[in-house]
C-alpha positions as CSV (number, residue, x, y, z in Angstrom):
1,M,0.0,0.0,0.0
2,Y,1.3,3.5,-0.9
3,I,0.2,7.1,-1.5
4,D,0.3,8.0,-5.2
5,T,2.2,11.3,-5.3
6,H,2.2,11.9,-9.1
7,T,-0.2,14.9,-9.0
8,K,-2.4,16.9,-6.7
9,E,-5.4,14.8,-7.8
10,T,-3.7,11.4,-7.2
11,M,-2.5,12.5,-3.8
12,E,-5.9,13.7,-2.8
13,A,-7.5,10.4,-4.0
14,S,-4.9,8.3,-2.3
15,I,-5.1,10.2,1.0
16,C,-8.9,10.0,1.1
17,E,-8.9,6.3,0.4
18,Y,-6.2,5.5,3.0
19,L,-7.7,7.6,5.7
20,N,-11.3,6.8,4.7
21,F,-12.2,10.4,4.2
22,T,-14.3,12.1,1.5
23,P,-12.8,15.0,-0.4
24,N,-15.4,17.3,1.3
25,E,-14.3,16.1,4.7
26,L,-10.7,16.7,3.8
27,N,-11.5,20.2,2.7
28,S,-13.4,20.8,5.9
29,F,-10.2,19.8,7.8
30,F,-8.1,22.2,5.7
31,N,-10.6,25.0,6.5
32,K,-10.3,24.3,10.2
33,V,-6.5,24.4,9.9
34,Y,-6.6,27.8,8.1
35,Y,-8.5,29.4,11.0
36,S,-6.7,27.6,13.8
37,Q,-4.4,29.3,16.3
38,K,-2.0,26.3,16.0
39,S,0.6,26.0,13.3
40,V,-0.3,24.1,10.1
41,E,2.3,21.5,11.0
42,E,0.8,21.0,14.5
43,E,-2.7,20.6,13.2
44,I,-1.7,18.1,10.5
45,S,0.4,16.1,12.9
46,D,-2.5,15.9,15.4
47,F,-4.9,14.9,12.6
48,V,-2.7,12.1,11.4
49,D,-2.3,10.8,14.9
50,K,-6.0,10.6,15.3
51,N,-6.9,9.2,11.9
52,M,-4.0,6.9,10.8
53,P,-5.3,3.4,10.1
54,E,-3.7,0.3,11.8
55,I,-2.3,-0.8,8.4
56,K,0.7,1.2,7.7
57,L,2.2,2.1,4.3
58,D,4.6,-0.6,3.2
59,E,5.8,1.0,-0.1
60,I,6.7,4.5,-1.3
61,Q,7.2,6.1,-4.7
62,F,10.8,7.2,-5.3
63,Y,11.6,9.7,-8.1
64,H,15.2,9.9,-9.2
65,L,16.6,12.6,-11.5
66,S,19.2,11.2,-13.8
67,R,21.1,12.5,-16.9
68,R,21.7,9.1,-18.6
69,L,24.2,8.4,-21.4
70,L,22.7,7.2,-24.6
71,D,24.3,3.8,-24.4
72,D,22.9,3.2,-20.9
73,N,19.8,1.0,-21.2
74,S,19.8,-0.1,-17.6
75,R,17.3,1.4,-15.2
76,M,19.2,0.2,-12.2
77,G,20.3,2.9,-9.8
78,N,23.9,2.6,-8.7
79,N,25.4,4.2,-5.7
80,L,28.3,6.6,-6.6
81,Y,31.0,4.1,-5.5
82,D,29.7,1.3,-7.9
83,L,29.0,3.8,-10.6
84,L,32.6,5.0,-10.7
85,I,34.5,1.7,-9.9
86,Q,32.5,-0.9,-11.7
87,D,32.2,-1.3,-15.5
88,T,29.3,1.1,-16.1
89,S,28.4,3.5,-18.9
90,V,29.6,6.4,-16.8
91,S,33.0,4.8,-15.9
92,R,33.6,3.9,-19.6
93,F,32.7,7.5,-20.6
94,L,35.2,8.9,-18.1
95,R,38.0,6.5,-19.1
96,E,37.5,7.7,-22.7
97,H,38.2,11.2,-21.3
98,D,41.3,10.0,-19.4
99,V,39.6,10.0,-16.0
100,E,39.5,6.9,-13.8
101,F,38.5,6.2,-10.2
102,K,40.1,3.6,-8.0
103,M,39.6,2.6,-4.4
104,S,42.3,3.2,-1.8
105,E,42.1,1.8,1.8
106,K,40.0,4.8,2.9
107,H,38.4,6.6,-0.1
108,L,38.0,6.9,-3.8
109,V,41.1,8.2,-5.7
110,L,40.8,10.2,-8.9
111,F,43.3,9.7,-11.7
112,H,43.5,12.2,-14.5
113,R,45.7,11.4,-17.5
114,G,47.4,8.8,-15.4
115,K,48.2,11.0,-12.5
116,I,46.5,11.2,-9.1
117,E,44.5,14.4,-8.6
118,T,45.8,16.2,-5.5
119,F,43.0,18.7,-5.3
120,E,45.3,21.7,-5.2
121,R,43.1,23.7,-7.6
122,V,40.1,25.5,-6.1
123,Y,37.0,26.4,-8.1
124,D,34.2,27.9,-6.0
125,G,34.0,25.1,-3.4
126,N,33.9,22.3,-5.9
127,V,37.1,20.7,-4.4
128,S,35.5,20.1,-1.0
129,N,32.3,18.8,-2.5
130,V,34.1,16.3,-4.8
131,K,36.3,15.1,-1.9
132,W,33.3,14.7,0.3
133,R,31.4,12.6,-2.2
134,M,34.6,10.5,-2.7
135,G,34.7,9.6,1.0
136,Y,37.7,11.7,2.1
137,F,35.9,12.9,5.3
138,K,35.5,9.8,7.5
139,G,32.1,9.4,9.0
140,H,30.5,11.7,6.4
141,E,30.7,9.5,3.3
142,D,28.0,10.1,0.7
143,Y,27.8,7.5,-2.0
144,C,24.0,7.1,-1.8
145,F,21.4,6.9,-4.6
146,N,18.8,9.6,-3.8
147,G,15.5,10.9,-5.0
148,F,12.2,12.7,-4.0
149,A,8.9,11.5,-2.6
150,L,6.6,13.9,-4.5
151,K,6.4,14.4,-8.3
152,D,3.6,16.9,-8.6
153,M,5.9,19.9,-8.8
154,L,9.3,18.3,-9.2
155,H,9.9,20.1,-12.4
156,E,9.8,23.4,-10.5
157,N,12.5,22.3,-8.0
158,S,15.7,24.3,-8.4
159,Y,17.7,21.0,-8.0
160,T,15.9,19.6,-11.0
161,M,17.1,22.5,-13.1
162,S,20.6,22.3,-11.8
163,L,21.0,18.8,-13.2
164,S,19.8,19.6,-16.7
165,S,23.1,19.4,-18.4
166,C,25.3,17.0,-16.3
167,P,25.2,15.0,-13.1
168,E,26.3,17.2,-10.2
169,F,29.3,15.1,-9.2
170,I,30.7,14.8,-12.8
171,E,30.2,18.6,-13.4
172,Q,32.1,19.5,-10.2
173,M,34.8,16.9,-10.8
174,A,35.3,18.2,-14.3
175,L,35.7,21.8,-13.0
176,V,38.2,20.7,-10.4
177,I,40.5,19.1,-13.1
178,G,39.9,21.9,-15.6
179,R,38.0,19.8,-18.1
180,K,34.8,21.6,-19.2
181,D,34.9,19.5,-22.4
182,I,33.7,16.5,-20.2
183,I,30.6,18.5,-19.2
184,R,29.9,19.4,-22.9
185,D,30.4,15.9,-24.1
186,Y,28.3,14.4,-21.4
187,E,25.4,16.7,-22.2
188,K,25.7,16.0,-25.9
189,N,25.7,12.2,-25.4
190,S,22.9,11.9,-22.8
191,R,19.3,12.5,-22.0
192,Y,17.6,13.8,-18.9
193,Y,15.1,11.6,-17.1
194,C,12.9,11.4,-14.1
195,L,13.0,7.7,-13.2
196,E,10.2,6.4,-11.0
197,Y,10.6,3.4,-8.6
198,L,8.1,1.8,-6.2
199,V,10.2,0.6,-3.2
200,S,9.6,-1.1,0.1
201,M,9.4,1.5,2.9
202,D,12.0,-0.5,4.8
203,K,14.6,0.0,2.1
204,V,14.3,3.8,2.0
205,I,15.8,6.4,4.3
206,F,14.1,9.8,4.8
207,D,17.0,12.2,4.5
208,G,17.7,14.1,7.8
209,F,15.5,11.8,9.9
210,D,16.4,8.7,11.8
211,Y,13.2,6.8,11.5
212,K,13.3,3.1,12.3
213,T,9.6,2.1,12.1
214,Q,6.9,1.9,9.5
215,Y,4.7,4.0,11.8
216,S,7.2,6.9,11.9
217,K,7.8,6.8,8.1
218,T,4.0,6.5,7.4
219,K,3.2,9.4,9.6
220,H,5.9,11.7,8.2
221,L,4.9,11.0,4.6
222,L,1.2,11.6,5.4
223,C,2.1,14.9,7.0
224,V,4.2,15.9,3.9
225,V,1.4,15.1,1.5
226,L,-1.3,16.7,3.6
227,K,0.8,19.9,3.9
228,R,1.2,20.0,0.1
229,L,-2.5,19.5,-0.4
230,Y,-3.2,22.3,2.1
231,E,-1.0,24.6,0.1
232,Y,-2.9,23.7,-3.0
233,A,-6.1,24.7,-1.2
234,F,-5.0,28.0,0.2
235,N,-1.9,29.2,-1.6
236,R,-3.0,31.8,-4.1
237,G,0.5,32.7,-5.3
238,Y,3.3,30.7,-7.0
239,M,4.1,27.4,-5.3
240,Y,7.6,26.0,-4.9
241,D,8.9,22.5,-4.4
242,H,11.4,23.4,-1.7
243,D,9.7,21.2,0.9
244,N,9.7,18.0,-1.1
245,L,10.8,15.0,1.0
246,I,14.3,13.8,0.0
247,L,14.7,10.0,0.0
248,R,17.9,8.0,-0.1
249,L,19.2,4.5,0.1
250,E,22.0,3.2,2.3
251,D,25.4,4.3,0.9
252,D,26.3,0.8,-0.3
253,D,22.8,-0.1,-1.5
254,T,21.6,-0.3,-5.1
255,M,18.2,0.6,-6.6
256,Q,17.5,-2.7,-8.4
257,E,15.6,-2.7,-11.7
258,K,12.8,-4.8,-10.2
259,Y,11.6,-1.6,-8.5
260,F,11.5,0.4,-11.7
261,I,8.1,1.6,-12.7
262,A,8.3,4.3,-15.4
263,E,10.5,7.0,-16.8
264,E,9.8,10.5,-18.2
265,E,12.3,12.4,-20.4
266,I,12.7,15.9,-19.2
267,K,13.2,18.3,-22.2
């Protein structure tokens, strides 16, 4: 069981079905929230506590933004370590551009034209970001495969726009080694997708939260969706996607193809 987060309409229908509410009853609750002295978040949290069914959500939709090379027919989601170390479309592309990653005892090592990159160059903070993603800072490694829980306004998310030409890590790495041609070639030989997966709730981490139970994850997701629906009901201005719930897998985990549902090319 999961909440369909494709659009405002699918979220409303799923929430009503799951909570056994009619759309009119849900709107009445939103009207109560609007005139309440409590915060929107408090009202929604109390509402979920009172109305959550005994059966908790066991699956969640996971939307991953990915600029994929044209020869990559897989819809598996590799963590960064596997993507750079194993024989993948990305590692082959980088080797063709004289860039290769290997694993030392502690972190990934970047070889450019056969020499180890020492990160002496500095380009607007890209050095520290690249070293962080490569595992240089022990206890703060970040190889994970990530995505978002809501799709309804994902195209309006500033992060979506920032990935339009090249994956973030590859762009920053190319700037560190002074190879803007890598960014241009990657964009020319790739397409931009939103990949949708339907994943077991147990497999997914809510970024920034240390939830261990199905109850905690179910409640948080319901609160996020209800807050978004409330904004649709009362926001008369431009809506943003800044509060979309970020999802991730464990650093060494892979999003297997069996979870893949659909893809949308982003023009």
